[in-house]
N, C-alpha and C positions, 0 to 999 in steps of 0.2 A: 504494500500500500504506500503510495507516494504521499509524503507529507510536506506541506508548505506552511510557513508561519506568516501571518499578516496582521496589520493593525486594522481592525474592523472600522467601517465608516461611522459607526455609532459611538460617539463619546470617547474615542481612543481605546475601546475595549480590545484586549488581545484575543485573537481567534486563531485557530488552526484550520487549515483547509486540507481535506483528505480526499483523494480519489477513491471512491467506494469500491470495495472488493466484491463485485457482484458476479453472478453466474455467467453472464454473457460479456464480461469485460467491457461494460459500458463506460461512459464518461460521466456518470452520475457523481456528484460531489457532496461530501458532508463537511460543513463548516461548524466548528465548535467554538463557542464563546465560553471562556473560562471565568468562573466566579462572577457572573453578571450581577451587579449590585441592584438593590431595590429599596425603595422607601417603605415598602409594605411587608416584606418577608425576607428571610435569610438569603444571602447571595448564593447562587447556584449556577452550575454549568447548563448551557443550552446548546443542543446540536440541531443544525438545520440541514436537511437533505434536499438537494436540488436535483430534479430529473435530468436524464442524460442529454435531452435536447434543450436544456435551459439556456446554454451559451450559444446556441445555433439559431435561435428564433427570437421573435419579439412577443411571444405568447405571454399571457398572464395566467396565473395558476390559482386554483383553489388552495386553501391551506388547512392542513390537519394538525391540530395541537394535541400532543400526546404526553401523558404524565409518565413518571418513572423512565425518563428519557435515556438513561444509561442501559436500559434493557431492550430497546426496540430495534437497534441496528445490529452491530457486530457483537461478538461474545466476550470481547476482552474486558469490558466493564460490567457485563450483565450479571444479574443475580444467579448464582449457581452455574455460570458459564453458558447459559442458554438465553437466546434472545428471540424476539418476535420476527426478526428479519422483515420489517415493514418495507425496507428498500426493495426486496425481491417481490413482495406483494404488489407494490406500486408498479414495478417494471412489468409484472405479469398483466396487470390491468392495461398498461399502455400497449403491450403486444396484442392483447385481445381487441381493444377498441382504442384507436388513435385519439389522443387528446384527453384520455380519462385519468391520467396521473395527476399528482398534486405535489406541492411542497409540503414536507413533513417537518414539524418543529418538535423536537424531543426535549421536554423540560425535565431535567434531572431532579431526583428527590434528594433530601437532606436528612439529617438525624432527627428532624421533627416531622417526618413524613406522616405519621398518624394524626398529629395535630393539624398539619397543613391540609390533609384530605378529609378530615371529619367535618361534616356539614354543620356549621354553626347554627343555622336555622333549625335543624333537626334537634340538636342538643338543647336549644331553647324550648322546644316543644316537649321535652322529656319531663317526667316527674323528678322531684329532687333527688331521690335515691338513685335512679338510673343515670341521671346527669353526673352525680358525684362519682359513681363507679366508672363511668366512661372517662371522665377527666383523670381519675386516678390511674387507670390502665394506660391512657395515652400520655401520662406524665404532664398533664396540663390541659387547659381548655382548648377548644377548637381555634385554629389559626387560619381557617379556610377563607374567611373574607379577605384577609390580607393577601393570601396566595392568589385569589382570583383577581384582586385589584392589580397585582403584578402582571398577570396575564393580559388583562384587558386594557389597563392604563399605561403600561410600560412596554411589555414585550410585543404585543400585537402592533402598536404604532411603529415600533422599530422595524419589525418584519415588513410591514406594509410600505415603509419608507425606503428600505434598503433592497427590497426584492420586488420582482414583478408579480404582484399578487392580484387576485380578485378580492378586494377587501370587504365586500358586502356580506350580509348574513347568509345569503343563499350559498356562498362559497367558503364559509368558515365553519370548521367542525372541531369537536373536542372529543377525546377518547382515552380510555384507560381501563385497567383491570383491577379487580379486588377493591381496595379503597380508592384506587384510581377511577374505578367505575362510579363510585359514590360522588367523587368531586366532579366528575363529568356531568352527572345528573344535576348536582347542585349548581354547577356553572351555567347550564342552560336554563335552569329555573331562575337564577339570579340575573342572568344577562341574556334573555331570549332575543333581544334585538342585535346581539353580537354573534351568537352561535346559532347557526341554522339547524345543526344536528349534533347529537351526542351518542357516542358508543360506550355502553356500560357492560363490560364483559366480566362474568363471575362477580357481579356486584356484591360487595361485602356488607349485606344488610344487617348482619348481627352486630357490627361495629366493635364488638369485644372479641378478644382472642384467647382469653384465659381458658385453660383446659376444662374447668367446670362449666363454662358456658356451652360447651358442646356435648359433654357427657350428660348434662341435664338441660337441654335447650329450652324446655317449656318454662323454666324459671324466668327467663327474660323475654321470650318471644312476644307475648301479647303487648307488653309495655313498649318494646322497640317498634313493633308494627304500628302501634297507635301514634308514636312520635313521628314516624315517617308519613303516615297517612294525614296527620294534622298539618304537617308542613306542606305536602303536595297539594292538599285541598286549598291552601292559601296561595301557593306560588307556582304551581304547574302552569305553563303558558296555555293560552286558549288553543283548543284543537284546530289543526289545519295550518298553523303558523310555523311549526318546528317538527323535527323527526327525532325519535329516540329509540335506540336499540338496546335491549337488555337480554342477557342470557346467563346460563350457568350449566355446569356439568353435573355429574352424579357421584363423583369419587372424592373422598377425603373432605376437605373444607367445603367444597361445592355441594356436598350432599346435605348440608344444613340449610341451604338457601330456599328450597322449594316453598315452604309456607309463607315466607316473606314475599317472594316473587309473585305468588298467586294473589296475595292480598294487594300488592301494588298494582298488578294487572287490573284488578277490579276497580281500584281507585281511578286509574287511567280511563277505563270504560265508563265509569260513573260520571266522569268529567267530559265525556263526549269524544274521547280519543278513539279512533278506529284502529284495531289491530290489523297489521298488514299494510296500512296506509300511513297513519300518524306515528304508530309505534309498533315494535316487534318484540316478542318475548319468546325465546327459544330454550329448549333443553337439549343438551348434547350428551346422550347416554354414553357412559364410559370415559367422558372427558374429566380431566383432573384440574386442580388449581395451580397451573404452572404455565410457563412461557410456551412450551411445546404444544399444549392444548390450545392456547390462544392463537398461536401461529397457524395451527391447522385449520382454524375456522375464520381467520381474519377476513377473507374475501367476502364472507356473508355480510357482516356489518358494513364493510366498505361499499358493497353494492347497494345495500338498502339505503344508506345515508347519502351516497354520492352519485348513485346511478351507474 
């Protein structure tokens, strides 16, 4: 992989430009911004993947913002050495239908990942006991509002300024897995005029990860479902204006999500959202809670959200 170092056009940020190591030896490029500062959240790395034809045309591209950005391209920084290989998924889309690829912005997580991704509006809707337990396990209250302000007020303006994007809602998407799925749902609810679609894979509805939460899931399930339902009834965008993809597998952590997902599906329907048109909810039998499973089904949410 060829590496070049450059000073990014944005505020003198240091960035690395890498020729992506893809299956067809394309000229796709990943540009990495190191420790991008923010007024609203902790500094973090950001990786920007540019399609192979970016430097050869004047096209403008949709943009997909993805959480846990170190896990979505190569394996060198990925959790457990496994990545989504979103770059290969985008190249496959382009081979199948010309002009269907997009710029992908991978926002790396930090040591406060659970706080950054825990929806503050949902925590506010919890009863006192559940809110205290959630904050204790996450080592503090939700920081998601600041994280989203970073995406919307700082990162997206920079991306739209420095790259040839289609900046409108119809061409701006947000996606993640596990708690990254939660923050994607929260992001589109809080900023429905910014994000046209959200991909929520293996959405971590339980919010808690302590062993007792899963050995005895019924202890927390009703209260957590009620908190999410209360929030969505207040903040879910009007049907027909956005698209949301939700899914889960059936193995290990994903095996606990079904009662939550069924309840949320009903909330969506009660609010006028049509399944298959406005939202999708899928179960992948045999799929686990890991990058390999998300990689295997990535084309499904991409196609639903982006066409």
